[in-house]
C-alpha positions as CSV (number, residue, x, y, z in Angstrom):
1,M,6.7,3.2,-4.2
2,T,10.4,2.5,-4.2
3,T,12.4,0.2,-6.5
4,A,12.3,0.7,-10.1
5,P,14.1,-0.4,-13.3
6,S,15.4,3.5,-13.3
7,S,17.5,5.0,-10.6
8,D,14.8,7.3,-9.7
9,F,10.9,6.2,-9.6
10,A,10.1,9.8,-10.1
11,T,10.6,8.7,-14.0
12,V,6.8,7.6,-13.7
13,G,6.0,9.9,-11.2
14,T,3.6,11.9,-13.5
15,G,1.9,8.5,-14.3
16,Y,1.4,7.9,-10.5
17,A,0.3,11.1,-9.6
18,A,-2.4,10.8,-12.7
19,Y,-3.3,7.3,-11.2
20,S,-3.6,8.3,-7.6
21,R,-6.3,11.0,-8.6
22,A,-8.4,9.2,-10.8
23,G,-10.9,6.5,-9.7
24,R,-8.9,3.3,-9.4
25,G,-6.3,4.9,-7.3
26,R,-8.8,7.0,-5.2
27,L,-10.2,3.2,-4.4
28,R,-6.7,1.9,-3.5
29,H,-6.1,5.3,-1.0
30,D,-9.2,5.8,0.4
31,I,-9.7,1.9,1.1
32,T,-6.2,1.5,2.7
33,A,-6.2,4.8,5.1
34,R,-9.8,4.1,6.2
35,R,-8.6,0.6,7.6
36,V,-5.5,2.3,9.0
37,L,-7.2,5.2,10.7
38,A,-9.7,2.4,12.0
39,E,-6.9,0.5,13.6
40,L,-5.7,3.9,15.1
41,G,-8.8,4.7,17.2
42,D,-8.9,8.2,18.7
43,R,-5.3,8.2,20.1
44,Q,-2.1,10.4,18.4
45,A,0.2,7.9,16.8
46,R,3.7,8.0,15.7
47,V,3.6,6.5,12.0
48,L,6.3,5.6,9.6
49,D,5.3,5.1,5.9
50,V,7.8,3.4,3.9
51,G,8.0,4.0,0.5
52,C,5.8,7.1,0.7
53,G,5.9,8.3,-2.6
54,D,4.4,11.5,-3.4
55,G,3.1,11.8,0.1
56,E,-0.5,10.7,-0.2
57,M,-1.0,8.7,2.7
58,V,1.6,10.8,4.7
59,L,-0.9,14.0,4.1
60,R,-4.0,11.9,5.0
61,L,-2.5,10.5,8.1
62,A,-1.1,13.8,9.1
63,T,-4.5,15.7,8.5
64,A,-6.0,13.3,11.1
65,G,-3.6,14.5,13.6
66,H,-0.7,11.8,13.6
67,L,2.7,12.4,13.8
68,V,4.3,10.7,10.4
69,S,7.5,10.3,9.3
70,G,7.7,9.4,5.4
71,V,10.7,7.3,4.0
72,E,11.5,7.5,0.3
73,K,14.2,5.9,-2.0
74,S,13.5,8.2,-4.8
75,P,14.7,11.7,-4.5
76,G,12.1,12.9,-7.2
77,M,9.5,11.6,-5.5
78,L,10.4,12.8,-2.4
79,A,10.6,16.3,-3.3
80,S,7.1,15.9,-4.9
81,A,6.0,14.6,-1.4
82,A,7.6,17.8,0.1
83,K,5.8,20.1,-2.4
84,R,2.6,18.8,-1.5
85,I,3.0,18.7,2.3
86,A,4.3,22.6,2.3
87,T,0.6,23.3,0.8
88,V,-0.8,22.1,3.9
89,P,1.1,24.2,6.5
90,E,-0.8,23.2,9.4
91,I,0.4,19.6,9.2
92,A,4.4,20.6,8.7
93,D,5.1,20.2,12.4
94,R,4.0,16.8,12.2
95,V,5.7,15.4,9.5
96,T,9.3,14.4,8.8
97,L,10.6,13.3,5.5
98,T,13.7,11.3,4.8
99,E,15.3,9.6,1.9
100,G,16.1,6.2,2.6
101,D,15.8,2.4,1.7
102,I,13.6,0.0,3.2
103,Y,16.4,-2.2,3.7
104,N,18.4,0.2,5.9
105,L,15.8,2.0,7.7
106,P,17.4,4.4,10.6
107,F,15.2,3.9,13.4
108,D,15.1,2.1,16.5
109,D,13.2,-1.4,17.0
110,A,9.6,-0.7,18.4
111,T,10.0,2.9,17.6
112,F,6.3,3.7,15.9
113,D,2.8,2.7,16.6
114,V,2.2,2.2,12.9
115,V,4.4,1.1,10.2
116,V,2.5,1.5,6.6
117,C,4.3,0.2,3.6
118,H,1.8,0.3,0.6
119,G,2.8,-0.5,-2.9
120,V,6.7,-1.3,-2.3
121,V,6.9,-5.0,-1.8
122,M,5.7,-6.0,-5.3
123,Y,8.8,-4.1,-6.8
124,L,11.1,-6.1,-4.5
125,P,12.7,-9.4,-5.4
126,D,10.7,-10.9,-2.5
127,S,9.0,-10.3,0.7
128,V,10.8,-12.0,3.5
129,A,13.7,-9.4,4.5
130,P,11.4,-6.4,3.9
131,L,8.7,-7.8,6.3
132,A,11.4,-8.4,8.8
133,H,13.0,-4.9,8.4
134,L,9.5,-3.4,8.8
135,A,8.3,-5.6,11.8
136,R,10.9,-4.9,13.8
137,L,10.0,-1.3,14.1
138,V,6.4,-1.7,15.4
139,A,5.8,-1.1,19.0
140,A,4.0,-3.2,21.5
141,G,0.1,-2.7,20.6
142,G,1.2,-1.2,17.3
143,V,0.1,-2.1,13.5
144,L,1.9,-3.2,10.5
145,S,0.0,-2.2,7.2
146,V,1.2,-3.7,4.0
147,L,-0.2,-3.0,0.5
148,T,1.2,-5.5,-2.2
149,K,0.0,-7.2,-5.2
150,N,-2.5,-10.4,-4.7
151,Q,-0.9,-13.1,-6.3
152,L,-4.6,-15.1,-6.0
153,A,-6.0,-12.7,-8.5
154,V,-3.1,-13.0,-10.9
155,G,-5.0,-13.1,-14.8
156,V,-8.3,-11.2,-13.5
157,R,-7.5,-7.9,-14.7
158,E,-6.4,-9.0,-18.1
159,A,-9.4,-11.3,-18.6
160,L,-11.6,-8.5,-17.6
161,S,-9.8,-6.3,-20.0
162,G,-10.5,-8.8,-22.9
163,D,-6.4,-9.3,-23.0
164,Y,-7.2,-13.3,-23.1
165,A,-3.9,-14.6,-24.3
166,S,-2.1,-13.0,-21.2
167,A,-5.0,-13.8,-18.7
168,R,-4.7,-17.7,-19.8
169,A,-0.8,-17.7,-19.6
170,Q,-0.8,-16.0,-16.1
171,I,-3.9,-18.2,-14.7
172,E,-2.5,-21.5,-16.2
173,S,1.1,-21.1,-15.1
174,G,0.0,-19.3,-11.7
175,Q,2.8,-16.8,-12.2
176,A,3.2,-14.4,-9.5
177,A,4.8,-11.3,-11.7
178,S,3.0,-9.3,-14.6
179,V,3.5,-5.8,-16.0
180,G,1.4,-3.3,-14.2
181,N,-0.2,0.1,-15.5
182,L,3.1,2.0,-15.0
183,G,4.9,-0.4,-17.0
184,I,7.0,-2.0,-14.5
185,T,6.8,-5.8,-13.6
186,T,5.3,-6.4,-10.1
187,R,5.3,-9.7,-8.0
188,G,2.6,-10.5,-6.1
189,D,2.2,-12.4,-2.6
190,T,-0.8,-14.4,-1.3
191,P,-2.5,-13.4,2.2
192,E,-1.5,-16.6,3.7
193,H,2.3,-15.9,2.9
194,L,2.2,-12.5,4.3
195,D,0.3,-13.6,7.5
196,D,3.1,-16.3,7.9
197,L,5.7,-13.5,7.6
198,A,3.8,-11.8,10.2
199,H,3.7,-14.6,12.5
200,A,7.2,-15.6,11.9
201,N,8.3,-11.6,13.0
202,G,6.5,-12.0,16.3
203,L,3.0,-10.2,15.1
204,T,-0.4,-11.3,15.0
205,P,-2.2,-11.1,11.7
206,L,-5.6,-9.2,11.6
207,P,-8.2,-10.0,8.8
208,W,-6.5,-9.1,5.5
209,Q,-8.6,-7.1,2.7
210,G,-8.9,-7.4,-1.0
211,V,-8.2,-4.2,-2.9
212,R,-9.9,-3.0,-6.2
213,I,-12.0,-6.0,-6.8
214,F,-14.8,-4.7,-9.0
215,H,-12.8,-1.7,-10.8
216,D,-9.1,-2.7,-11.3
217,H,-9.6,-3.1,-15.2
218,R,-11.2,0.4,-15.5
219,N,-8.4,2.4,-16.6
220,D,-10.5,4.9,-18.3
221,W,-12.8,4.9,-15.1
222,K,-13.6,9.0,-14.6
223,P,-16.7,8.6,-12.3
224,T,-18.9,11.4,-10.7
225,E,-18.7,11.8,-7.2
226,N,-21.9,9.8,-6.3
227,E,-21.0,7.0,-8.6
228,Y,-17.6,7.0,-6.8
229,R,-19.0,7.1,-3.3
230,E,-21.3,4.4,-4.2
231,A,-18.3,2.4,-5.8
232,L,-16.2,3.0,-2.7
233,E,-18.6,1.6,-0.5
234,T,-19.2,-1.6,-2.6
235,E,-15.5,-2.3,-2.5
236,W,-15.1,-1.5,1.0
237,A,-18.2,-4.3,1.7
238,A,-16.8,-6.6,-0.5
239,S,-13.0,-6.0,0.8
240,S,-13.4,-8.2,4.0
241,R,-15.6,-10.9,2.7
242,S,-14.8,-14.0,0.6
243,P,-15.1,-15.0,-2.0
244,Y,-14.5,-11.3,-3.3
245,R,-11.7,-10.2,-1.3
246,E,-9.6,-13.2,-3.3
247,L,-10.4,-11.4,-6.5
248,G,-8.7,-8.0,-5.3
249,R,-5.7,-6.8,-7.5
250,L,-4.0,-5.9,-4.3
251,V,-3.7,-7.4,-0.9
252,H,-3.8,-5.3,2.2
253,A,-2.3,-7.5,5.0
254,V,-2.6,-6.0,8.4
255,A,-0.9,-7.4,11.8
256,R,-0.5,-6.2,15.4
257,R,2.1,-6.5,17.9
258,E,0.5,-7.7,21.1
259,A,1.0,-5.3,23.9
260,T,3.1,-6.4,26.8
261,A,1.3,-7.3,30.5
């Protein structure tokens, strides 16, 4: 996470932490982490997490054995990430945390095997400049992973939740922006647009996923572990298949910089 109406995204940090621990947040993190780790394979990778928030993906990727640099604009969220990572001392030498902004990333081109940017671009005015800043950091053979709001699914959450007036307004207008669960307006992108931006920056798009197709409207969802595992596998199966993936609240766009001969 990054930009917000306040000077520090930590003002919604408690709400975000609660979301991450609950069923809906777990689906987001589990599905995206599974995809990223699958793209990495068995090699130890240099990973950059831009907008690392409270360190959820940093923890997951470092625990899997990768060398992870986390960048976060919010000092409060960065402090939360540091506290979480300190509780897992065995990964300390694989993690670096830095305060920074997506528009001014202090790294050389082609530095990372994986650049992750999840839940950030939807808070920014557009995706063109952010994707360019991220793409330049991807090394040959490396991968860019972007998770953002899916413009194709505007109004679906509201309709399933029974907020029909809001759903109709979004569906009929095709608007890309709406207020999310944290009370902040978010902007959506289509998967096609994200793939086009990847192409424009020298990357080859890989199959994209829809994330949280069947459970996005379940704000009060507190599944048992067995129910959660079944839900996760169902969401995973649908995430890469049309027409289901088009209905996901989030779109997970993945692209690779082809290795040079």
